[in-house]
C-alpha positions in Angstrom: 89.4 9.2 -92.8 90.3 7.3 -96.1 89.4 4.0 -96.9 90.9 1.1 -98.5 89.2 -0.6 -101.2 89.6 -3.5 -98.8 87.5 -1.3 -96.4 84.8 -0.6 -98.9 84.8 -4.4 -99.7 86.1 -6.9 -97.2 85.8 -9.8 -100.1 87.4 -8.2 -102.4 90.7 -10.2 -101.3 88.9 -13.4 -101.1 87.3 -13.1 -104.4 91.0 -11.7 -106.3 92.3 -14.6 -104.9 89.5 -17.5 -106.1 87.7 -16.5 -108.6 89.5 -16.1 -111.9 90.5 -12.9 -113.7 88.7 -13.0 -117.0 85.2 -14.0 -114.9 85.9 -11.3 -112.2 86.1 -9.1 -115.6 82.8 -10.4 -117.0 79.4 -9.1 -116.5 76.4 -11.9 -115.6 73.7 -12.3 -118.2 71.4 -9.4 -118.3 67.7 -10.5 -118.5 65.8 -7.1 -118.2 62.8 -6.5 -116.3 59.8 -6.9 -118.1 56.9 -6.4 -115.9 53.7 -4.3 -117.5 55.1 -4.8 -120.9 54.6 -6.3 -124.4 57.4 -8.7 -124.1 58.8 -8.9 -127.7 62.5 -9.2 -127.0 63.2 -13.2 -126.0 61.6 -15.1 -129.2 59.4 -17.0 -127.3 56.1 -18.3 -128.5 53.1 -16.0 -127.2 50.6 -18.6 -127.3 49.2 -20.7 -124.7 47.9 -24.3 -124.7 44.4 -24.8 -124.6 42.6 -25.0 -121.9 41.5 -28.4 -121.9 45.4 -29.5 -122.9 46.7 -27.4 -120.0 44.2 -29.5 -117.5 45.5 -32.6 -119.1 49.0 -31.7 -119.0 48.0 -30.9 -114.9 46.8 -34.2 -114.3 50.2 -35.8 -116.1 52.4 -33.5 -113.6 50.5 -34.4 -110.2 51.5 -38.1 -110.9 55.2 -37.1 -111.2 57.2 -38.6 -107.7 58.8 -35.4 -107.0 60.4 -37.6 -104.2 62.6 -39.6 -106.9 65.7 -38.9 -109.1 65.1 -39.1 -112.9 65.8 -42.3 -114.2 69.1 -40.9 -115.7 68.6 -42.9 -119.5 66.0 -40.7 -120.1 65.2 -43.3 -122.3 61.6 -42.9 -123.2 62.2 -39.2 -123.7 64.7 -39.4 -126.4 63.3 -42.4 -127.8 59.8 -40.2 -128.3 62.1 -37.5 -129.5 64.0 -39.2 -132.4 60.2 -40.9 -133.5 58.8 -37.3 -133.6 61.6 -35.1 -134.8 62.7 -37.4 -137.4 65.9 -38.2 -136.1 68.1 -40.9 -138.3 67.9 -44.6 -137.6 70.3 -45.7 -135.5 70.9 -42.2 -134.3 70.4 -40.9 -130.4 70.0 -38.0 -128.7 71.6 -36.1 -126.0 69.4 -34.3 -123.3 70.5 -31.0 -122.1 69.2 -28.6 -119.4 68.2 -25.7 -122.9 70.9 -25.1 -125.4 72.8 -23.6 -123.3 74.1 -26.9 -121.4 74.5 -28.3 -124.4 77.1 -25.5 -125.5 78.6 -26.1 -122.2 79.3 -29.8 -122.6 80.6 -29.6 -125.9 82.9 -26.8 -124.6 83.8 -28.5 -121.4 84.6 -31.7 -123.7 86.3 -30.2 -126.4 88.7 -28.1 -124.6 92.5 -28.3 -123.9 95.4 -26.3 -124.8 95.8 -23.9 -127.8 92.0 -25.4 -129.1 89.9 -23.0 -130.5 86.0 -22.3 -131.5 84.8 -20.4 -134.6 82.0 -18.8 -135.2 80.1 -16.4 -137.8 79.5 -13.2 -136.2 77.2 -11.5 -135.1 75.8 -14.8 -133.8 74.8 -16.2 -130.5 76.4 -15.0 -127.3 76.7 -17.8 -126.0 78.9 -19.8 -128.3 81.2 -17.1 -127.3 81.1 -17.3 -123.9 81.0 -20.7 -122.9 84.1 -21.2 -125.3 86.1 -18.8 -123.2 84.9 -19.9 -119.6 86.2 -23.4 -121.2 89.6 -22.1 -121.7 88.9 -22.5 -125.7 90.0 -19.6 -127.9 87.0 -17.6 -129.6 87.3 -16.5 -133.0 84.5 -15.1 -134.8 84.2 -14.1 -138.3 81.9 -11.5 -139.6 79.2 -12.2 -141.9 78.7 -10.7 -145.1 76.7 -7.0 -144.6 73.4 -9.0 -145.9 74.3 -11.1 -142.9 74.9 -14.2 -145.5 78.0 -16.7 -144.8 81.4 -15.2 -146.1 82.3 -18.6 -147.4 85.8 -17.9 -148.5 86.7 -15.9 -145.2 85.0 -18.7 -143.2 87.1 -21.7 -145.1 90.4 -19.2 -144.9 89.4 -19.3 -140.7 89.2 -23.2 -140.9 92.6 -23.5 -142.7 94.7 -21.1 -140.4 92.9 -21.8 -136.9 91.9 -25.5 -137.1 89.0 -24.8 -134.9 88.0 -27.9 -132.8 84.3 -26.9 -132.7 82.8 -24.4 -135.4 79.0 -23.0 -134.6 76.4 -22.4 -137.6 73.2 -21.6 -136.5 70.2 -22.3 -139.2 68.7 -20.4 -139.1 71.4 -17.3 -137.5 70.5 -15.4 -134.6 70.3 -12.5 -134.2 69.7 -12.3 -138.1 67.0 -14.3 -138.7 69.5 -15.4 -141.7 68.9 -18.9 -143.3 72.3 -19.9 -144.5 73.2 -21.5 -148.0 72.9 -25.3 -146.9 75.1 -26.1 -149.5 77.7 -23.6 -147.7 76.9 -25.0 -144.6 77.9 -28.6 -145.5 80.6 -27.5 -147.5 82.0 -26.0 -144.2 81.4 -29.3 -142.4 83.4 -31.2 -144.8 86.3 -28.8 -144.5 86.4 -29.2 -141.0 86.3 -32.8 -140.9 90.0 -33.3 -140.6 90.3 -31.5 -137.3 86.9 -30.6 -135.7 83.0 -31.0 -135.4 80.5 -28.6 -136.6 77.5 -28.0 -134.4 74.5 -26.9 -136.4 72.4 -25.4 -133.8 68.5 -25.6 -135.5 67.0 -23.7 -132.1 64.9 -21.8 -134.8 64.3 -24.9 -136.6 60.0 -24.6 -136.3 60.2 -21.5 -138.5 62.1 -22.5 -141.4 61.5 -24.6 -144.8 64.9 -26.2 -144.4 66.6 -28.9 -141.9 70.2 -30.5 -141.9 68.7 -34.1 -139.6 69.2 -36.0 -142.7 72.3 -35.0 -143.4 74.3 -36.7 -140.3 74.5 -40.1 -141.8 76.9 -38.3 -144.0 78.7 -36.3 -141.9 81.1 -38.1 -138.5 81.9 -34.6 -137.2 78.6 -32.7 -137.9 76.6 -32.1 -134.4 72.6 -31.4 -134.8 71.7 -29.2 -131.7 67.8 -28.2 -131.1 65.5 -26.9 -128.8 61.6 -27.0 -127.8 62.1 -23.6 -126.2 61.1 -21.5 -129.7 58.2 -24.2 -130.0 56.5 -23.2 -127.1 57.7 -24.6 -124.4 60.9 -22.3 -123.2 59.7 -22.9 -119.6 60.9 -26.3 -119.8 64.5 -25.6 -120.8 65.1 -28.7 -122.6 67.6 -28.8 -125.5 68.9 -32.0 -127.4 71.5 -32.6 -129.8 72.3 -35.9 -132.2 75.4 -36.5 -133.3 77.4 -39.8 -134.6 76.7 -42.9 -131.9 80.6 -42.2 -130.9 80.7 -38.9 -130.7 77.4 -38.7 -129.0 78.2 -41.4 -126.3 81.9 -38.9 -125.7 79.5 -35.7 -124.8 77.5 -38.0 -122.7 80.3 -38.7 -120.4 80.5 -34.6 -119.6 76.7 -34.6 -118.7 75.6 -34.2 -115.5 74.2 -37.8 -114.4 70.8 -36.0 -113.6 70.2 -32.7 -115.7 66.7 -32.9 -116.5 64.1 -32.9 -114.1 61.1 -35.0 -113.8 58.6 -32.5 -114.2 60.7 -31.6 -117.7 60.5 -34.9 -118.2 57.2 -36.0 -118.1 55.9 -32.4 -119.7 57.7 -32.4 -123.0 56.8 -36.3 -122.7 53.1 -35.3 -122.8 53.6 -32.5 -125.4 55.0 -34.8 -127.8 52.0 -36.8 -128.1 50.4 -33.2 -129.1 53.2 -31.7 -131.2 50.5 -31.0 -134.0 49.1 -28.1 -131.2 52.5 -26.4 -131.0 52.9 -27.2 -134.7 49.9 -25.2 -135.7 51.1 -22.3 -133.0 54.8 -21.9 -135.3 52.4 -22.1 -138.6 50.3 -19.1 -137.2 53.8 -17.7 -135.9 55.5 -17.9 -139.9 52.2 -16.3 -141.4 52.5 -13.3 -138.7 56.0 -13.1 -139.4 54.8 -12.5 -143.0 52.8 -10.1 -142.4 54.1 -8.1 -139.5 57.1 -7.6 -142.2 55.4 -6.3 -144.6 54.1 -4.1 -142.1 57.7 -3.0 -140.6 58.8 -2.3 -143.9 55.7 0.1 -144.6 57.2 2.4 -142.2 59.4 5.4 -143.0 63.0 5.0 -142.8 62.7 1.0 -141.2 64.5 -1.2 -143.1 63.8 -5.1 -142.7 66.0 -7.8 -143.5 64.6 -11.2 -144.4 63.8 -13.8 -141.2 63.4 -18.0 -141.2 62.9 -17.4 -137.4 60.1 -16.6 -135.0 61.4 -12.8 -135.0 62.1 -10.3 -137.7 65.7 -7.9 -137.8 65.0 -3.9 -138.5 67.5 -1.1 -139.3 66.3 2.4 -138.5 68.0 6.2 -138.5 68.9 5.6 -134.4 68.0 2.3 -132.7 69.2 3.5 -129.6 66.5 6.3 -129.4 63.6 3.9 -130.7 64.6 1.6 -128.5 64.1 3.7 -125.6 61.0 5.4 -127.3 59.5 2.4 -127.6 60.6 1.4 -124.0 58.4 4.3 -122.8 55.5 3.3 -124.9 56.1 -0.3 -123.1 56.7 -2.4 -125.5 60.0 -4.4 -125.0 62.3 -5.2 -127.8 66.4 -6.3 -128.2 68.9 -2.9 -129.5 70.8 -5.5 -131.3 72.9 -2.7 -132.5 75.0 -3.2 -129.4 75.9 -6.8 -130.2 77.7 -6.4 -133.3 79.6 -3.3 -135.4 77.5 -5.1 -138.4 74.3 -4.3 -136.6 74.5 -1.2 -136.0 71.1 0.4 -135.3 69.3 -2.7 -135.6 66.6 -3.8 -133.7 65.3 -7.3 -133.6 61.5 -8.0 -132.9 60.0 -11.1 -131.7 56.6 -11.8 -133.8 53.7 -11.7 -130.9 50.4 -12.4 -130.9 47.8 -10.5 -133.3 47.2 -8.0 -130.6 51.2 -7.8 -129.5 51.9 -6.7 -133.2 49.8 -4.4 -133.4 50.8 -2.6 -129.9 54.1 -2.8 -131.3 53.4 -0.8 -134.8 51.6 1.7 -133.8 54.2 2.3 -130.9 57.1 2.1 -133.5 55.1 4.8 -135.6 55.2 7.0 -132.9 58.7 6.6 -131.4 60.3 7.2 -134.9 58.5 10.2 -135.2 59.9 11.0 -131.8 63.6 9.7 -132.5 63.7 12.0 -135.7 62.5 15.2 -134.0 64.6 14.8 -130.8 68.2 16.2 -130.5 71.0 14.7 -130.8 
């Protein structure tokens, strides 16, 4: 007896009638199972807090009244962020449940028929995903083969498409490239008549430069950061700053209790001990230099410059090397599947010393195995 699609899936007609076609066509964001693996695929800080600090944090969190909603203004936390992160005088921050929520807030606030979002590619995938979910058209502008900005192409795309929102990750993910600051500001200035430019400094703790001081110069500049890469990925806390009038418009879209009380308390505590996280970031920057040099010494490996807490490499066959690494319990990101410019590229988080050593040993074996494996 033949079964119809409806018999096989009784929910299919309901889903087809209520869920948008473009959503049905998408795949959910996939996070691979990392149990038992050396996890070097998600750009996390590998270091935990010192035991004494963890004890103090636990006592602080124990005082939180979980039966109460957060105070929706988040005044104390925002003041601490502005003070510790050198936000310009007279500027405030808007908080999000990670950078992802901030990107969603921007997309929702700026959505409109025929409006567009523009970003260089390869870049952070959520710029495009969030834009399309909000009904915005997305335009990607390829980077140069060395992953630097193609400034003439970006300026031409701005003139042609006049996007409501342009994203520039500074440094860029997944390449690690720190774009030329003057080129970034040239794009900000070119977009000023018709759109905002969001400079995403998620990897700022590992970069020698920030554009935070440029906020007062450009009314259309939005500066976005997160505490995730600094060592607090589990908190899911991002923040952005912009001209006060612009920030107030974005705040109208923000859910009223979007930061939970435990995140708020933990973030406030860690801002009091920011030196610990900054020291860890300095250690990772030094480790990045050493890891890059060791990677470059392996046969067939090309290493790209990075100003982030990860390193992008190109190998002869990324699929085979990725599989061989996974077989050796080392998980990295197969970036070659993300964009044509990333062909045969792997993105590797800078880990702790023992993790980097395990990676290098496994990668040396994986390269040998992949070169001898039949096509």
